C-alpha positions as CSV (number, residue, x, y, z in Angstrom):
1,M,11.9,5.1,10.0
2,T,8.5,6.2,8.7
3,F,5.3,4.2,8.5
4,W,3.0,4.3,5.5
5,V,-0.3,3.0,4.2
6,F,-0.2,2.1,0.5
7,N,-3.6,1.7,-1.2
8,I,-4.5,-0.8,-3.8
9,R,-7.8,-1.2,-5.7
10,D,-9.3,-3.1,-8.5
11,C,-8.8,-1.6,-11.9
12,K,-11.7,0.7,-13.0
13,N,-12.4,-1.5,-16.0
14,K,-12.1,-4.7,-13.9
15,I,-9.5,-6.2,-16.1
16,R,-7.3,-6.8,-13.1
17,E,-8.5,-7.6,-9.6
18,T,-6.7,-6.6,-6.5
19,A,-5.4,-10.1,-5.8
20,N,-3.8,-10.4,-9.2
21,L,-2.1,-7.0,-8.9
22,L,-0.8,-7.9,-5.4
23,N,0.5,-11.3,-6.4
24,F,2.4,-9.7,-9.3
25,R,3.8,-6.9,-7.2
26,F,4.8,-9.2,-4.4
27,Q,6.4,-11.8,-6.7
28,N,8.4,-9.1,-8.4
29,Q,9.1,-7.2,-5.2
30,V,7.9,-3.9,-6.6
31,W,5.4,-1.2,-5.9
32,F,4.4,1.5,-8.3
33,I,3.9,5.2,-7.2
34,N,2.5,8.1,-9.0
35,P,5.4,10.6,-9.1
36,K,2.9,13.5,-8.5
37,N,2.1,12.0,-5.1
38,R,3.2,14.4,-2.4
39,Y,5.0,11.7,-0.5
40,C,6.8,10.1,-3.5
41,K,10.2,11.6,-2.6
42,D,9.8,11.1,1.2
43,I,9.8,7.3,1.0
44,R,13.1,5.8,2.2
45,Y,14.9,2.5,2.4
46,G,13.8,0.7,5.6
47,D,10.4,2.4,5.9
48,I,7.5,0.1,6.5
49,A,4.2,0.1,4.6
50,I,0.8,-1.5,5.3
51,V,-1.3,-2.3,2.3
52,Y,-4.9,-1.1,2.4
53,E,-7.4,-2.7,0.0
54,V,-9.7,0.2,-0.8
55,G,-12.8,-1.7,-2.2
56,K,-13.0,-4.1,0.8
57,Q,-11.9,-1.5,3.4
58,R,-9.3,-3.6,5.0
59,F,-5.6,-3.9,5.7
60,I,-4.2,-6.9,4.1
61,A,-0.3,-7.0,4.2
62,R,2.8,-5.2,5.2
63,F,6.3,-4.9,3.7
64,T,9.6,-3.1,4.0
65,I,10.8,-0.5,1.5
66,A,14.0,-1.7,-0.1
67,S,14.8,1.3,-2.3
68,E,13.8,4.9,-2.8
69,A,11.3,5.8,-5.5
70,R,12.7,6.2,-9.0
71,P,11.4,6.5,-12.6
72,L,10.9,3.2,-14.4
73,R,13.4,2.5,-17.1
74,S,12.0,1.7,-20.6
75,F,12.8,-2.1,-20.4
76,E,11.1,-2.2,-16.9
77,K,8.0,-0.6,-18.2
78,K,7.5,-3.5,-20.7
79,K,8.1,-6.2,-18.1
80,L,6.6,-4.7,-14.9
81,M,3.7,-2.7,-16.2
82,F,2.0,-5.6,-17.9
83,Y,-0.3,-6.2,-14.9
84,E,-1.0,-2.6,-14.0
85,C,-4.2,-0.8,-14.8
86,E,-2.8,2.5,-16.1
87,K,-0.2,1.2,-18.6
88,N,0.5,4.6,-20.2
89,Q,1.0,6.5,-17.0
90,D,4.5,7.4,-16.0
91,F,4.8,5.6,-12.7
92,W,7.9,5.4,-10.4
93,V,8.9,2.2,-8.8
94,I,10.2,1.2,-5.4
95,R,11.6,-2.2,-4.5
96,I,10.0,-4.0,-1.5
97,K,11.0,-6.9,0.7
98,D,9.9,-8.8,3.8
99,V,6.3,-9.1,2.5
100,D,3.9,-10.4,5.2
101,I,0.4,-11.1,4.0
102,F,-2.1,-11.1,6.8
103,D,-3.9,-14.5,7.2
104,N,-6.9,-12.5,8.4
105,P,-7.2,-9.0,7.0
106,V,-7.9,-6.2,9.5
107,K,-11.2,-4.4,8.7
108,I,-11.0,-0.6,9.1
109,S,-14.2,-0.7,11.1
110,D,-12.4,-2.8,13.7
111,V,-9.6,-0.3,14.3
112,I,-10.9,3.1,13.2
113,H,-11.5,4.4,16.7
114,Q,-8.0,3.6,17.7
115,L,-6.2,5.2,14.7
116,Q,-5.0,8.6,15.5
117,F,-4.2,9.7,12.0
118,I,-8.0,9.6,11.3
119,R,-9.4,12.5,13.2
120,N,-12.9,12.5,11.7
121,K,-14.2,9.0,12.3
122,K,-17.4,9.5,10.4
123,R,-15.7,10.7,7.2
124,W,-12.6,8.5,7.3
125,G,-12.5,7.6,3.6
126,S,-10.8,10.9,2.6
127,Y,-7.8,10.0,4.8
128,F,-6.9,7.3,2.3
129,S,-7.1,9.5,-0.8
130,G,-3.9,9.9,-2.9
131,G,-2.7,6.3,-2.8
132,I,-0.1,6.8,0.0
133,V,-0.7,8.0,3.6
134,R,1.9,8.7,6.2
135,I,0.9,7.2,9.6
136,W,2.3,7.4,13.1
137,D,4.1,4.5,14.7
138,C,1.2,4.1,17.2
139,D,-1.2,3.6,14.4
140,F,1.1,1.0,12.8
141,R,1.2,-0.8,16.1
142,V,-2.6,-0.8,16.4
143,I,-3.0,-2.4,13.0
144,M,-0.3,-4.9,13.5
145,R,-1.4,-5.8,17.0
146,H,-4.9,-6.4,15.6
147,A,-3.5,-8.5,12.8
148,S,-1.6,-10.6,15.3
149,K,-4.7,-11.2,17.4
150,L,-6.5,-12.5,14.4
151,I,-3.7,-14.9,13.6
152,S,-3.5,-16.4,17.1
């Protein structure tokens, strides 16, 4: 099993806010991936992803990967891409399940010094570039442990 961070952000033109995008994706149990992403073909059934909200610099949810990435079919594009920012881009889709939205999001500033995948703590933003980041299980545990503390 591999652990991932999947980024989400508001659309550049502000037509869709992060909350709307997330609600749509979670209700339809899908996540869209750029097929040019270097990790696109490494994502497997049973892997676990944490969602990072780029604009607010916080971890907001987790889910389990329920399928490998594949190209969207034409009928899916019409139905599923309605809420997405980049409608004309050729995204791939993965199915997701077991979505857990954090009651209290985990700010990156609260955990950055404990995350091993971020080596340069002063210039940490570049570690989230590309939309998908592979993280170690110890980093996953740090984030989830912090999310659990906030809930209790």
